[in-house]
All heavy atoms as a GROMACS GRO file, in nm:
protein
  519
    1VAL      N    1  -0.120  -1.560   0.005
    1VAL     CA    2   0.011  -1.565  -0.053
    1VAL      C    3  -0.007  -1.655  -0.187
    1VAL      O    4  -0.029  -1.768  -0.169
    1VAL     CB    5   0.123  -1.607   0.027
    1VAL    CG1    6   0.245  -1.616  -0.047
    1VAL    CG2    7   0.134  -1.518   0.157
    2GLU      N    8   0.015  -1.598  -0.300
    2GLU     CA    9   0.004  -1.668  -0.429
    2GLU      C   10   0.126  -1.752  -0.450
    2GLU      O   11   0.245  -1.706  -0.429
    2GLU     CB   12  -0.029  -1.580  -0.542
    2GLU     CG   13  -0.167  -1.515  -0.530
    2GLU     CD   14  -0.195  -1.439  -0.651
    2GLU    OE1   15  -0.145  -1.453  -0.768
    2GLU    OE2   16  -0.270  -1.336  -0.636
    3LYS      N   17   0.120  -1.873  -0.496
    3LYS     CA   18   0.222  -1.959  -0.532
    3LYS      C   19   0.324  -1.884  -0.635
    3LYS      O   20   0.266  -1.829  -0.720
    3LYS     CB   21   0.180  -2.089  -0.577
    3LYS     CG   22   0.283  -2.193  -0.599
    3LYS     CD   23   0.229  -2.337  -0.637
    3LYS     CE   24   0.341  -2.430  -0.686
    3LYS     NZ   25   0.437  -2.462  -0.588
    4ASP      N   26   0.453  -1.895  -0.610
    4ASP     CA   27   0.549  -1.828  -0.697
    4ASP      C   28   0.553  -1.680  -0.701
    4ASP      O   29   0.610  -1.628  -0.780
    4ASP     CB   30   0.530  -1.899  -0.837
    4ASP     CG   31   0.585  -2.050  -0.831
    4ASP    OD1   32   0.667  -2.078  -0.754
    4ASP    OD2   33   0.515  -2.127  -0.919
    5SER      N   34   0.471  -1.614  -0.621
    5SER     CA   35   0.474  -1.467  -0.614
    5SER      C   36   0.591  -1.429  -0.548
    5SER      O   37   0.654  -1.496  -0.473
    5SER     CB   38   0.344  -1.412  -0.541
    5SER     OG   39   0.362  -1.456  -0.393
    6PRO      N   40   0.637  -1.296  -0.552
    6PRO     CA   41   0.744  -1.240  -0.470
    6PRO      C   42   0.729  -1.273  -0.328
    6PRO      O   43   0.835  -1.309  -0.270
    6PRO     CB   44   0.748  -1.091  -0.511
    6PRO     CG   45   0.686  -1.099  -0.645
    6PRO     CD   46   0.566  -1.193  -0.653
    7ALA      N   47   0.620  -1.266  -0.274
    7ALA     CA   48   0.595  -1.289  -0.134
    7ALA      C   49   0.626  -1.421  -0.103
    7ALA      O   50   0.698  -1.457   0.004
    7ALA     CB   51   0.449  -1.245  -0.084
    8ASP      N   52   0.576  -1.525  -0.181
    8ASP     CA   53   0.592  -1.651  -0.167
    8ASP      C   54   0.746  -1.689  -0.161
    8ASP      O   55   0.799  -1.767  -0.088
    8ASP     CB   56   0.504  -1.742  -0.264
    8ASP     CG   57   0.534  -1.892  -0.262
    8ASP    OD1   58   0.535  -1.950  -0.138
    8ASP    OD2   59   0.550  -1.959  -0.357
    9LYS      N   60   0.810  -1.646  -0.272
    9LYS     CA   61   0.959  -1.662  -0.290
    9LYS      C   62   1.036  -1.620  -0.175
    9LYS      O   63   1.136  -1.669  -0.137
    9LYS     CB   64   1.001  -1.600  -0.411
    9LYS     CG   65   0.944  -1.674  -0.537
    9LYS     CD   66   0.985  -1.594  -0.664
    9LYS     CE   67   0.925  -1.665  -0.781
    9LYS     NZ   68   0.940  -1.584  -0.909
   10ALA      N   69   0.995  -1.504  -0.100
   10ALA     CA   70   1.062  -1.450   0.006
   10ALA      C   71   1.028  -1.517   0.138
   10ALA      O   72   1.086  -1.493   0.249
   10ALA     CB   73   1.025  -1.290   0.025
   11GLY      N   74   0.933  -1.613   0.140
   11GLY     CA   75   0.907  -1.691   0.260
   11GLY      C   76   0.783  -1.650   0.336
   11GLY      O   77   0.763  -1.705   0.444
   12LEU      N   78   0.722  -1.549   0.278
   12LEU     CA   79   0.583  -1.502   0.355
   12LEU      C   80   0.486  -1.619   0.335
   12LEU      O   81   0.475  -1.684   0.232
   12LEU     CB   82   0.528  -1.384   0.275
   12LEU     CG   83   0.420  -1.311   0.356
   12LEU    CD1   84   0.481  -1.232   0.492
   12LEU    CD2   85   0.365  -1.197   0.275
   13GLU      N   86   0.403  -1.646   0.456
   13GLU     CA   87   0.309  -1.758   0.444
   13GLU      C   88   0.170  -1.707   0.492
   13GLU      O   89   0.162  -1.609   0.553
   13GLU     CB   90   0.351  -1.857   0.547
   13GLU     CG   91   0.481  -1.928   0.523
   13GLU     CD   92   0.538  -2.023   0.640
   13GLU    OE1   93   0.459  -2.024   0.743
   13GLU    OE2   94   0.630  -2.089   0.611
   14ARG      N   95   0.074  -1.778   0.447
   14ARG     CA   96  -0.069  -1.742   0.480
   14ARG      C   97  -0.078  -1.740   0.644
   14ARG      O   98  -0.014  -1.833   0.705
   14ARG     CB   99  -0.156  -1.854   0.430
   14ARG     CG  100  -0.302  -1.814   0.466
   14ARG     CD  101  -0.390  -1.919   0.408
   14ARG     NE  102  -0.529  -1.868   0.439
   14ARG     CZ  103  -0.636  -1.890   0.375
   14ARG    NH1  104  -0.630  -1.964   0.265
   14ARG    NH2  105  -0.753  -1.862   0.419
   15GLY      N  106  -0.129  -1.641   0.689
   15GLY     CA  107  -0.151  -1.624   0.831
   15GLY      C  108  -0.040  -1.533   0.897
   15GLY      O  109  -0.051  -1.482   1.019
   16ASP      N  110   0.066  -1.507   0.816
   16ASP     CA  111   0.168  -1.399   0.865
   16ASP      C  112   0.102  -1.269   0.877
   16ASP      O  113   0.021  -1.224   0.798
   16ASP     CB  114   0.288  -1.396   0.774
   16ASP     CG  115   0.359  -1.520   0.780
   16ASP    OD1  116   0.346  -1.610   0.865
   16ASP    OD2  117   0.469  -1.545   0.693
   17ALA      N  118   0.131  -1.194   0.975
   17ALA     CA  119   0.098  -1.062   1.000
   17ALA      C  120   0.214  -0.957   0.960
   17ALA      O  121   0.319  -0.972   1.016
   17ALA     CB  122   0.047  -1.030   1.142
   18ILE      N  123   0.181  -0.872   0.865
   18ILE     CA  124   0.270  -0.776   0.825
   18ILE      C  125   0.267  -0.647   0.932
   18ILE      O  126   0.172  -0.593   0.937
   18ILE     CB  127   0.250  -0.715   0.695
   18ILE    CG1  128   0.271  -0.832   0.582
   18ILE    CG2  129   0.362  -0.600   0.654
   18ILE    CD1  130   0.216  -0.804   0.448
   19ILE      N  131   0.389  -0.635   1.007
   19ILE     CA  132   0.365  -0.533   1.121
   19ILE      C  133   0.456  -0.397   1.078
   19ILE      O  134   0.420  -0.299   1.124
   19ILE     CB  135   0.416  -0.584   1.247
   19ILE    CG1  136   0.548  -0.653   1.241
   19ILE    CG2  137   0.315  -0.691   1.300
   19ILE    CD1  138   0.592  -0.707   1.378
   20GLU      N  139   0.539  -0.423   0.975
   20GLU     CA  140   0.616  -0.300   0.932
   20GLU      C  141   0.649  -0.323   0.789
   20GLU      O  142   0.670  -0.436   0.739
   20GLU     CB  143   0.748  -0.268   1.015
   20GLU     CG  144   0.732  -0.224   1.147
   20GLU     CD  145   0.865  -0.210   1.212
   20GLU    OE1  146   0.968  -0.224   1.153
   20GLU    OE2  147   0.870  -0.163   1.333
   21ILE      N  148   0.661  -0.219   0.710
   21ILE     CA  149   0.717  -0.221   0.574
   21ILE      C  150   0.812  -0.093   0.558
   21ILE      O  151   0.781   0.031   0.590
   21ILE     CB  152   0.607  -0.208   0.463
   21ILE    CG1  153   0.509  -0.311   0.462
   21ILE    CG2  154   0.680  -0.192   0.325
   21ILE    CD1  155   0.389  -0.308   0.370
   22ASN      N  156   0.932  -0.130   0.534
   22ASN     CA  157   1.039  -0.034   0.534
   22ASN      C  158   1.038   0.057   0.650
   22ASN      O  159   1.045   0.185   0.656
   22ASN     CB  160   1.037   0.061   0.413
   22ASN     CG  161   1.096  -0.021   0.279
   22ASN    OD1  162   1.143  -0.119   0.300
   22ASN    ND2  163   1.082   0.046   0.169
   23ARG      N  164   1.025  -0.003   0.780
   23ARG     CA  165   1.016   0.057   0.911
   23ARG      C  166   0.917   0.143   0.934
   23ARG      O  167   0.912   0.234   1.028
   23ARG     CB  168   1.162   0.128   0.938
   23ARG     CG  169   1.272   0.030   0.938
   23ARG     CD  170   1.406   0.095   0.971
   23ARG     NE  171   1.507  -0.005   1.002
   23ARG     CZ  172   1.585  -0.055   0.911
   23ARG    NH1  173   1.562  -0.034   0.782
   23ARG    NH2  174   1.679  -0.144   0.953
   24LYS      N  175   0.802   0.136   0.850
   24LYS     CA  176   0.683   0.206   0.881
   24LYS      C  177   0.580   0.112   0.926
   24LYS      O  178   0.556   0.004   0.880
   24LYS     CB  179   0.638   0.272   0.752
   24LYS     CG  180   0.733   0.378   0.693
   24LYS     CD  181   0.657   0.439   0.563
   24LYS     CE  182   0.771   0.536   0.509
   24LYS     NZ  183   0.736   0.594   0.375
   25SER      N  184   0.519   0.147   1.044
   25SER     CA  185   0.434   0.058   1.120
   25SER      C  186   0.304   0.043   1.040
   25SER      O  187   0.246   0.134   0.963
   25SER     CB  188   0.393   0.120   1.242
   25SER     OG  189   0.302   0.051   1.319
   26ILE      N  190   0.254  -0.089   1.036
   26ILE     CA  191   0.137  -0.128   0.966
   26ILE      C  192   0.036  -0.149   1.085
   26ILE      O  193   0.050  -0.255   1.158
   26ILE     CB  194   0.145  -0.246   0.884
   26ILE    CG1  195   0.253  -0.220   0.772
   26ILE    CG2  196   0.025  -0.273   0.810
   26ILE    CD1  197   0.222  -0.107   0.674
   27LYS      N  198  -0.065  -0.072   1.090
   27LYS     CA  199  -0.168  -0.089   1.208
   27LYS      C  200  -0.295  -0.153   1.156
   27LYS      O  201  -0.380  -0.201   1.228
   27LYS     CB  202  -0.196   0.029   1.279
   27LYS     CG  203  -0.081   0.083   1.357
   27LYS     CD  204  -0.113   0.217   1.433
   27LYS     CE  205   0.009   0.266   1.519
   27LYS     NZ  206   0.101   0.345   1.423
   28ASN      N  207  -0.325  -0.128   1.020
   28ASN     CA  208  -0.451  -0.184   0.957
   28ASN      C  209  -0.433  -0.192   0.802
   28ASN      O  210  -0.326  -0.154   0.755
   28ASN     CB  211  -0.566  -0.073   0.999
   28ASN     CG  212  -0.526   0.063   0.952
   28ASN    OD1  213  -0.489   0.094   0.848
   28ASN    ND2  214  -0.542   0.155   1.063
   29ILE      N  215  -0.529  -0.233   0.738
   29ILE     CA  216  -0.518  -0.262   0.594
   29ILE      C  217  -0.499  -0.122   0.514
   29ILE      O  218  -0.445  -0.116   0.422
   29ILE     CB  219  -0.647  -0.328   0.542
   29ILE    CG1  220  -0.626  -0.384   0.407
   29ILE    CG2  221  -0.768  -0.255   0.556
   29ILE    CD1  222  -0.534  -0.489   0.380
   30SER      N  223  -0.559  -0.001   0.579
   30SER     CA  224  -0.541   0.115   0.500
   30SER      C  225  -0.396   0.163   0.507
   30SER      O  226  -0.340   0.210   0.403
   30SER     CB  227  -0.623   0.218   0.582
   30SER     OG  228  -0.601   0.348   0.527
   31ASP      N  229  -0.324   0.139   0.608
   31ASP     CA  230  -0.174   0.162   0.631
   31ASP      C  231  -0.108   0.077   0.518
   31ASP      O  232  -0.015   0.120   0.450
   31ASP     CB  233  -0.114   0.126   0.766
   31ASP     CG  234  -0.158   0.224   0.876
   31ASP    OD1  235  -0.214   0.324   0.848
   31ASP    OD2  236  -0.142   0.177   0.995
   32TYR      N  237  -0.149  -0.054   0.517
   32TYR     CA  238  -0.076  -0.134   0.413
   32TYR      C  239  -0.103  -0.083   0.264
   32TYR      O  240  -0.005  -0.079   0.190
   32TYR     CB  241  -0.138  -0.287   0.442
   32TYR     CG  242  -0.087  -0.370   0.321
   32TYR    CD1  243   0.031  -0.441   0.328
   32TYR    CD2  244  -0.176  -0.405   0.216
   32TYR    CE1  245   0.074  -0.512   0.228
   32TYR    CE2  246  -0.121  -0.486   0.114
   32TYR     CZ  247  -0.016  -0.558   0.116
   32TYR     OH  248   0.032  -0.635   0.020
   33ARG      N  249  -0.224  -0.063   0.237
   33ARG     CA  250  -0.250  -0.026   0.112
   33ARG      C  251  -0.178   0.105   0.071
   33ARG      O  252  -0.132   0.125  -0.056
   33ARG     CB  253  -0.401  -0.004   0.083
   33ARG     CG  254  -0.482  -0.136   0.083
   33ARG     CD  255  -0.620  -0.122   0.060
   33ARG     NE  256  -0.696  -0.249   0.061
   33ARG     CZ  257  -0.797  -0.278   0.094
   33ARG    NH1  258  -0.883  -0.180   0.156
   33ARG    NH2  259  -0.861  -0.408   0.088
   34SER      N  260  -0.178   0.209   0.166
   34SER     CA  261  -0.099   0.329   0.141
   34SER      C  262   0.038   0.312   0.106
   34SER      O  263   0.087   0.361   0.006
   34SER     CB  264  -0.125   0.428   0.269
   34SER     OG  265  -0.049   0.539   0.243
   35ILE      N  266   0.110   0.215   0.176
   35ILE     CA  267   0.249   0.203   0.143
   35ILE      C  268   0.265   0.114   0.025
   35ILE      O  269   0.350   0.165  -0.066
   35ILE     CB  270   0.304   0.127   0.265
   35ILE    CG1  271   0.312   0.223   0.389
   35ILE    CG2  272   0.456   0.078   0.240
   35ILE    CD1  273   0.362   0.157   0.530
   36VAL      N  274   0.186   0.021  -0.004
   36VAL     CA  275   0.224  -0.062  -0.115
   36VAL      C  276   0.175   0.002  -0.238
   36VAL      O  277   0.231  -0.029  -0.350
   36VAL     CB  278   0.166  -0.209  -0.107
   36VAL    CG1  279   0.225  -0.283   0.005
   36VAL    CG2  280   0.014  -0.210  -0.103
   37SER      N  281   0.089   0.098  -0.231
   37SER     CA  282   0.058   0.176  -0.356
   37SER      C  283   0.175   0.258  -0.407
   37SER      O  284   0.175   0.280  -0.535
   37SER     CB  285  -0.064   0.276  -0.332
   37SER     OG  286  -0.015   0.389  -0.246
   38GLY      N  287   0.279   0.284  -0.333
   38GLY     CA  288   0.390   0.352  -0.387
   38GLY      C  289   0.512   0.259  -0.428
   38GLY      O  290   0.613   0.304  -0.465
   39PHE      N  291   0.481   0.118  -0.423
   39PHE     CA  292   0.585   0.030  -0.462
   39PHE      C  293   0.613   0.053  -0.617
   39PHE      O  294   0.534   0.072  -0.696
   39PHE     CB  295   0.542  -0.109  -0.453
   39PHE     CG  296   0.554  -0.161  -0.295
   39PHE    CD1  297   0.594  -0.069  -0.197
   39PHE    CD2  298   0.528  -0.288  -0.266
   39PHE    CE1  299   0.597  -0.130  -0.062
   39PHE    CE2  300   0.544  -0.342  -0.138
   39PHE     CZ  301   0.576  -0.269  -0.037
   40GLN      N  302   0.759   0.032  -0.642
   40GLN     CA  303   0.796   0.039  -0.782
   40GLN      C  304   0.862  -0.100  -0.817
   40GLN      O  305   0.907  -0.150  -0.743
   40GLN     CB  306   0.900   0.143  -0.806
   40GLN     CG  307   0.850   0.290  -0.770
   40GLN     CD  308   0.953   0.396  -0.754
   40GLN    OE1  309   1.075   0.360  -0.796
   40GLN    NE2  310   0.919   0.510  -0.726
   41LYS      N  311   0.828  -0.131  -0.948
   41LYS     CA  312   0.881  -0.261  -0.996
   41LYS      C  313   1.042  -0.255  -1.002
   41LYS      O  314   1.095  -0.149  -1.028
   41LYS     CB  315   0.835  -0.283  -1.136
   41LYS     CG  316   0.686  -0.332  -1.143
   41LYS     CD  317   0.645  -0.370  -1.292
   41LYS     CE  318   0.501  -0.409  -1.284
   41LYS     NZ  319   0.454  -0.464  -1.409
   42GLY      N  320   1.095  -0.369  -0.969
   42GLY     CA  321   1.239  -0.383  -0.966
   42GLY      C  322   1.302  -0.343  -0.836
   42GLY      O  323   1.412  -0.366  -0.814
   43LYS      N  324   1.220  -0.282  -0.746
   43LYS     CA  325   1.279  -0.232  -0.615
   43LYS      C  326   1.244  -0.344  -0.513
   43LYS      O  327   1.148  -0.412  -0.505
   43LYS     CB  328   1.224  -0.109  -0.578
   43LYS     CG  329   1.250   0.007  -0.663
   43LYS     CD  330   1.279   0.127  -0.594
   43LYS     CE  331   1.333   0.241  -0.700
   43LYS     NZ  332   1.407   0.339  -0.634
   44SER      N  333   1.322  -0.342  -0.405
   44SER     CA  334   1.310  -0.440  -0.291
   44SER      C  335   1.254  -0.350  -0.175
   44SER      O  336   1.301  -0.247  -0.136
   44SER     CB  337   1.442  -0.510  -0.264
   44SER     OG  338   1.476  -0.594  -0.373
   45TYR      N  339   1.182  -0.417  -0.079
   45TYR     CA  340   1.128  -0.359   0.030
   45TYR      C  341   1.131  -0.454   0.148
   45TYR      O  342   1.122  -0.588   0.150
   45TYR     CB  343   0.974  -0.326   0.008
   45TYR     CG  344   0.953  -0.239  -0.101
   45TYR    CD1  345   0.941  -0.281  -0.235
   45TYR    CD2  346   0.960  -0.102  -0.078
   45TYR    CE1  347   0.932  -0.190  -0.346
   45TYR    CE2  348   0.946  -0.017  -0.181
   45TYR     CZ  349   0.934  -0.049  -0.309
   45TYR     OH  350   0.927   0.039  -0.425
   46LEU      N  351   1.154  -0.397   0.271
   46LEU     CA  352   1.184  -0.471   0.397
   46LEU      C  353   1.048  -0.491   0.472
   46LEU      O  354   0.987  -0.382   0.500
   46LEU     CB  355   1.287  -0.395   0.484
   46LEU     CG  356   1.321  -0.453   0.606
   46LEU    CD1  357   1.397  -0.595   0.593
   46LEU    CD2  358   1.407  -0.370   0.696
   47PHE      N  359   1.018  -0.607   0.495
   47PHE     CA  360   0.900  -0.635   0.564
   47PHE      C  361   0.924  -0.704   0.712
   47PHE      O  362   1.011  -0.789   0.718
   47PHE     CB  363   0.814  -0.746   0.495
   47PHE     CG  364   0.738  -0.691   0.379
   47PHE    CD1  365   0.803  -0.642   0.263
   47PHE    CD2  366   0.592  -0.686   0.373
   47PHE    CE1  367   0.745  -0.592   0.145
   47PHE    CE2  368   0.529  -0.638   0.271
   47PHE     CZ  369   0.603  -0.592   0.162
   48ARG      N  370   0.860  -0.649   0.815
   48ARG     CA  371   0.872  -0.717   0.947
   48ARG      C  372   0.745  -0.800   0.968
   48ARG      O  373   0.636  -0.744   0.947
   48ARG     CB  374   0.899  -0.618   1.058
   48ARG     CG  375   0.908  -0.678   1.198
   48ARG     CD  376   0.930  -0.597   1.314
   48ARG     NE  377   1.052  -0.523   1.293
   48ARG     CZ  378   1.176  -0.580   1.334
   48ARG    NH1  379   1.181  -0.687   1.388
   48ARG    NH2  380   1.279  -0.495   1.306
   49ILE      N  381   0.764  -0.924   0.983
   49ILE     CA  382   0.651  -1.029   0.982
   49ILE      C  383   0.632  -1.082   1.130
   49ILE      O  384   0.737  -1.120   1.177
   49ILE     CB  385   0.672  -1.144   0.881
   49ILE    CG1  386   0.702  -1.079   0.731
   49ILE    CG2  387   0.556  -1.225   0.882
   49ILE    CD1  388   0.600  -0.997   0.687
   50LYS      N  389   0.518  -1.097   1.168
   50LYS     CA  390   0.483  -1.166   1.288
   50LYS      C  391   0.404  -1.289   1.266
   50LYS      O  392   0.300  -1.280   1.201
   50LYS     CB  393   0.406  -1.087   1.393
   50LYS     CG  394   0.396  -1.149   1.521
   50LYS     CD  395   0.335  -1.050   1.618
   50LYS     CE  396   0.320  -1.110   1.758
   50LYS     NZ  397   0.256  -1.020   1.848
   51ASN      N  398   0.455  -1.414   1.308
   51ASN     CA  399   0.380  -1.536   1.302
   51ASN      C  400   0.406  -1.622   1.412
   51ASN      O  401   0.509  -1.680   1.433
   51ASN     CB  402   0.436  -1.607   1.172
   51ASN     CG  403   0.354  -1.736   1.145
   51ASN    OD1  404   0.334  -1.817   1.229
   51ASN    ND2  405   0.302  -1.743   1.022
   52SER      N  406   0.302  -1.632   1.492
   52SER     CA  407   0.313  -1.702   1.623
   52SER      C  408   0.318  -1.851   1.600
   52SER      O  409   0.374  -1.923   1.674
   52SER     CB  410   0.188  -1.683   1.713
   52SER     OG  411   0.073  -1.722   1.648
   53GLN      N  412   0.284  -1.909   1.484
   53GLN     CA  413   0.296  -2.045   1.445
   53GLN      C  414   0.444  -2.090   1.452
   53GLN      O  415   0.482  -2.202   1.463
   53GLN     CB  416   0.227  -2.091   1.316
   53GLN     CG  417   0.069  -2.072   1.333
   53GLN     CD  418   0.001  -2.103   1.207
   53GLN    OE1  419   0.073  -2.128   1.094
   53GLN    NE2  420  -0.124  -2.100   1.195
   54ARG      N  421   0.528  -2.006   1.396
   54ARG     CA  422   0.672  -2.028   1.402
   54ARG      C  423   0.748  -2.000   1.526
   54ARG      O  424   0.851  -2.031   1.539
   54ARG     CB  425   0.734  -1.952   1.278
   54ARG     CG  426   0.703  -2.014   1.150
   54ARG     CD  427   0.768  -1.936   1.036
   54ARG     NE  428   0.688  -1.834   1.001
   54ARG     CZ  429   0.721  -1.733   0.921
   54ARG    NH1  430   0.843  -1.737   0.858
   54ARG    NH2  431   0.631  -1.636   0.877
   55GLY      N  432   0.678  -1.951   1.619
   55GLY     CA  433   0.727  -1.937   1.761
   55GLY      C  434   0.826  -1.817   1.766
   55GLY      O  435   0.904  -1.806   1.854
   56ARG      N  436   0.816  -1.726   1.671
   56ARG     CA  437   0.912  -1.611   1.674
   56ARG      C  438   0.819  -1.491   1.695
   56ARG      O  439   0.706  -1.470   1.653
   56ARG     CB  440   0.975  -1.594   1.536
   56ARG     CG  441   1.072  -1.702   1.502
   56ARG     CD  442   1.150  -1.664   1.376
   56ARG     NE  443   1.171  -1.777   1.302
   56ARG     CZ  444   1.175  -1.800   1.172
   56ARG    NH1  445   1.149  -1.705   1.090
   56ARG    NH2  446   1.220  -1.917   1.115
   57ALA      N  447   0.890  -1.383   1.760
   57ALA     CA  448   0.816  -1.257   1.784
   57ALA      C  449   0.796  -1.193   1.655
   57ALA      O  450   0.700  -1.142   1.618
   57ALA     CB  451   0.888  -1.177   1.886
   58SER      N  452   0.901  -1.183   1.572
   58SER     CA  453   0.898  -1.129   1.447
   58SER      C  454   1.012  -1.166   1.354
   58SER      O  455   1.124  -1.217   1.419
   58SER     CB  456   0.885  -0.969   1.445
   58SER     OG  457   0.993  -0.917   1.497
   59SER      N  458   1.003  -1.157   1.234
   59SER     CA  459   1.120  -1.180   1.147
   59SER      C  460   1.126  -1.079   1.033
   59SER      O  461   1.020  -1.014   1.010
   59SER     CB  462   1.117  -1.324   1.095
   59SER     OG  463   1.000  -1.342   1.018
   60LEU      N  464   1.239  -1.058   0.982
   60LEU     CA  465   1.256  -0.972   0.859
   60LEU      C  466   1.266  -1.036   0.734
   60LEU      O  467   1.338  -1.138   0.722
   60LEU     CB  468   1.371  -0.874   0.879
   60LEU     CG  469   1.363  -0.792   1.001
   60LEU    CD1  470   1.499  -0.714   1.009
   60LEU    CD2  471   1.256  -0.673   0.990
   61ILE      N  472   1.195  -0.993   0.622
   61ILE     CA  473   1.222  -1.048   0.490
   61ILE      C  474   1.219  -0.947   0.387
   61ILE      O  475   1.159  -0.821   0.425
   61ILE     CB  476   1.104  -1.159   0.453
   61ILE    CG1  477   0.965  -1.091   0.454
   61ILE    CG2  478   1.105  -1.273   0.545
   61ILE    CD1  479   0.860  -1.179   0.396
   62VAL      N  480   1.290  -0.960   0.292
   62VAL     CA  481   1.291  -0.859   0.176
   62VAL      C  482   1.222  -0.918   0.063
   62VAL      O  483   1.235  -1.029   0.029
   62VAL     CB  484   1.438  -0.842   0.139
   62VAL    CG1  485   1.451  -0.739   0.010
   62VAL    CG2  486   1.517  -0.776   0.247
   63ILE      N  487   1.134  -0.838   0.002
   63ILE     CA  488   1.052  -0.880  -0.112
   63ILE      C  489   1.078  -0.778  -0.226
   63ILE      O  490   1.075  -0.659  -0.215
   63ILE     CB  491   0.905  -0.873  -0.069
   63ILE    CG1  492   0.861  -0.971   0.034
   63ILE    CG2  493   0.825  -0.899  -0.195
   63ILE    CD1  494   0.729  -0.979   0.073
   64LYS      N  495   1.118  -0.834  -0.338
   64LYS     CA  496   1.140  -0.761  -0.457
   64LYS      C  497   1.027  -0.749  -0.543
   64LYS      O  498   0.962  -0.871  -0.572
   64LYS     CB  499   1.269  -0.822  -0.537
   64LYS     CG  500   1.298  -0.730  -0.649
   64LYS     CD  501   1.420  -0.786  -0.728
   64LYS     CE  502   1.459  -0.690  -0.840
   64LYS     NZ  503   1.570  -0.742  -0.902
   65VAL      N  504   0.971  -0.646  -0.580
   65VAL     CA  505   0.854  -0.636  -0.655
   65VAL      C  506   0.882  -0.656  -0.801
   65VAL      O  507   0.986  -0.608  -0.866
   65VAL     CB  508   0.783  -0.493  -0.647
   65VAL    CG1  509   0.670  -0.470  -0.730
   65VAL    CG2  510   0.754  -0.459  -0.492
   66GLU      N  511   0.811  -0.757  -0.869
   66GLU     CA  512   0.838  -0.780  -0.991
   66GLU      C  513   0.750  -0.702  -1.090
   66GLU      O  514   0.641  -0.673  -1.058
   66GLU     CB  515   0.815  -0.930  -1.018
   66GLU     CG  516   0.907  -1.013  -0.948
   66GLU     CD  517   0.879  -1.171  -0.952
   66GLU    OE1  518   0.775  -1.201  -0.995
   66GLU    OE2  519   0.971  -1.244  -0.915
   0.00000   0.00000   0.00000
């Protein structure tokens, strides 16, 4: 996660696992790349994140693409 990037501003941290984007399951890097390749500037996307370090099963964050 790059400092001051949209992901950083939304609260995404290094080590977080993206398990869904806009309610589409992410099982591997290919799924991730397929979905983010269609992202459009100025639009916001819903991410379901899993991070065991924070002690939560998952959390939702919204990331706006700049």
